[in-house]
C-alpha angles and dihedrals in degrees: 000000000000119000118262126247120235089262090051092050093052089043089054090052091050092046091051090050093048092049093049094046090043090056090051091047093050091048092050091045091052090049092050092050093048093048090047091052091049092049091047090052090052091048095046100043121006097041096049090047091051091046093051091048092051092046092049089049092051094044092050091050089051093050093047090051092049093050093047092046090051091053092047101041098033092231110147092194090070089061089052091053090049089052090051090053093049097080091050092053091046091052091052090051091048091053091048090050092049092053097036120124127215092274097049102033097084090051093051091048090050091050091052095048094043090049093054090053093042095050093048094047096041097047090042092053092046091049090049091051091049092053097047116071098178124037125196123208094265092052091046091055091050091049091049091052092049091046091054090053091049091048091050091052090049092052091049092051093046091049092050092048090049088050092051092049091050091046094053092043089054091048092053093044091050092050092050091046091053090050091050091049091053091050090053094048093048092045091054091049092049091049092049091050092047093050093045091048092048092051092046093048091048092052091046091049092051091049095047092044091053091048090053103042101042095063091044093053092047091047092050091051090049090050090057092051093048089049088059091052099260099140095158098067110118118249099249105170111153125229098005114186132151101288126115094273090053090050090052091047091049091052091049091049091054090051092052091048092053092046090055093054104035140046109271109240129173093240092050091047090049091054091053092047090048090058092060116108094209129067115271123189124175118195135188123242090272093054096255112143113246103169136019132174130226092258089061092051092049092048096049101031095239133126114239094249090055091058100040108092094017120117120262086223088069092054097042108019094162092053095052095109094044093050102038106013098078131117097265119129092254097038097264120125116286096208145027111285134191124192144146114248140138133264120213114232128212090262091055094252122131122242114200111225140177101233128198117185133185131179119241111227133179135181113351095005097289109163113236097178144294131285113214121193115184136181122204105242097178092117092047091051090050090052090050091049091049089049092052091047090047092051092048093047094045093047090051092049090051094046097054098057092036091055088051090052091051091048090050091051089049090054091048090050089053089057101251089154096042135266117341134195120262089249092055091049090050092051092048091050091051090051092047093051092048090048092052090050090053092048090051091049091050090049089054091050090049092049091049091049092050091048093050093046094045093239097116108120124213133197097204115190136151114269138173104258096213091056092054091047092050091050092050092048092050091049092052099039094093092048091051089050089064087068095041091253127138123213118213134179125219132179097042090146091070105093112209128168113203134182107234144134097255096214095045093047091050086052089055093049091046090054091052094044095047091049091049091049094047094052098040123098121259107274092021129134132231115205123204112202123194117196139161127214113186107293096355131078122203132199115194125192109200121189134181097224132126095281131230125282114252093238090059099049095089092053101045093103095045117113115265092004116141128172106250106241139122090250091054093051093045097050098044134219131140101229102257103110099076093043090054091045091053092051092049094048093048090050086058092053092254138117134233129199146141145229120208142162127185111261094011104075132245135274120204115191136191122199121198135174109264129215135196095210113082094202105146100193116131113276122218118248120218 
């Protein structure tokens, strides 16, 4: 199989991401359709059956009451009203019989036959009582015997109707429980696929990044040696394939080979440089451009004479410090540097490039100039932007139906469909908690996407730091209580005004407090300390947990990093909270860090610029 180009490698990454997210989308879509079908089945069958049973129960109770009232009060109109209600009850029973299954059909038939007997006996007895003014003892005994028979039939009918209502309630509860179980299973599968895909993509990205940067670094180092006249150095570029870097390395190797066998002339050197596919600019020690290749002219829209003699600062204004702000004796860079910056074209537009620069030195280290090799990364930037937009759109499309599922489970838990068994409530609660965890994860992914794309909005105002800390502690006290941990605040006497987005900074503190609570021992305490040192304010979150290993301290704020321990796996999380917190704090001009030692707990701290003026008007963001 031939090696991939850089475009192919990034295309492979995007394809892998699309496939993984497509699988999750299909799985969620299938789950939604199945749940919809289950709910539709409940609405079209179980719910109407339950409704008819309840209505029949109510109508029978009404008729029985009317007949009994007529017999007691002697009011014939009550018998007429009972007769008017009889067809309605009979229609309810007919509907129940039409929809009855094998288990409920005998009960419905018994209700219908018992009702016919009951209505005839009850109305007959009531009519007899209405027509007889005086009753002797013999007639009273007969009436009592008939009344007992009527009462027995009524009890039998009521018991059967109660049985039907309970049967249909159980059917509907069972159907909803099965739907909830399917949602949980599918949600777990989707989460597993997402996590596996994220890990796989991360590993693939690390592998591809290493394959790309190692040859570039080696090539830049080789460029510096050749610039000093060392044409005998072996061409040692690792992992050469057929991508753009390999093409550039191959061109450079040909140039070295020719320089070793021929007299180096400017015209010959120009022809070699012209064959390069990437932009090459050579400057003097003062930053004036001395040589450019055709690829540079094509990229920027200049003719070569227009660039020669111009300042490199005009072409790459954002890279001025990196190119000419080094520690060399004349101000030029003292080492090979690689960065992503932007060139300015003839039309004034910016062209994003991956720039590698190296100083040219001769003799006793005298700097002769700088060699700049640049690749146009416009397409790569577009792919990254499309990826960010795709992630944001997909996360939003997942969040909307998932929020609806959580809301539905909340309504079920509140008993919107009637009483449920303890097992059903437990299953619904598990589904609701898992749904809320997925919504929180999607919110983290959306925040991360907005931070990376620069679309995260802030409402930065001046606030009293101790008030924000108190609010965050109060909001997380119940969560900490789940782990038997108590949150306390110290240092409230230190007045510190800070410029923050209140909601975002509470999000940062909540991440730190929830982590401290999760990894503290049962019965432990988490202390939040507020202090001010001159123009800086510091919030410290101190826990009494197991601490963090020394080899993991430098990676705590990396995305998706989690300390590998049984507690971490048991208490969940995907490793985004601290990464998001770091980005938010740095946007506010602050710093975040930690101190930890195994067995002695961990202290996370946040430093922010402090003010004396409490003015809370919005502050501009640069």
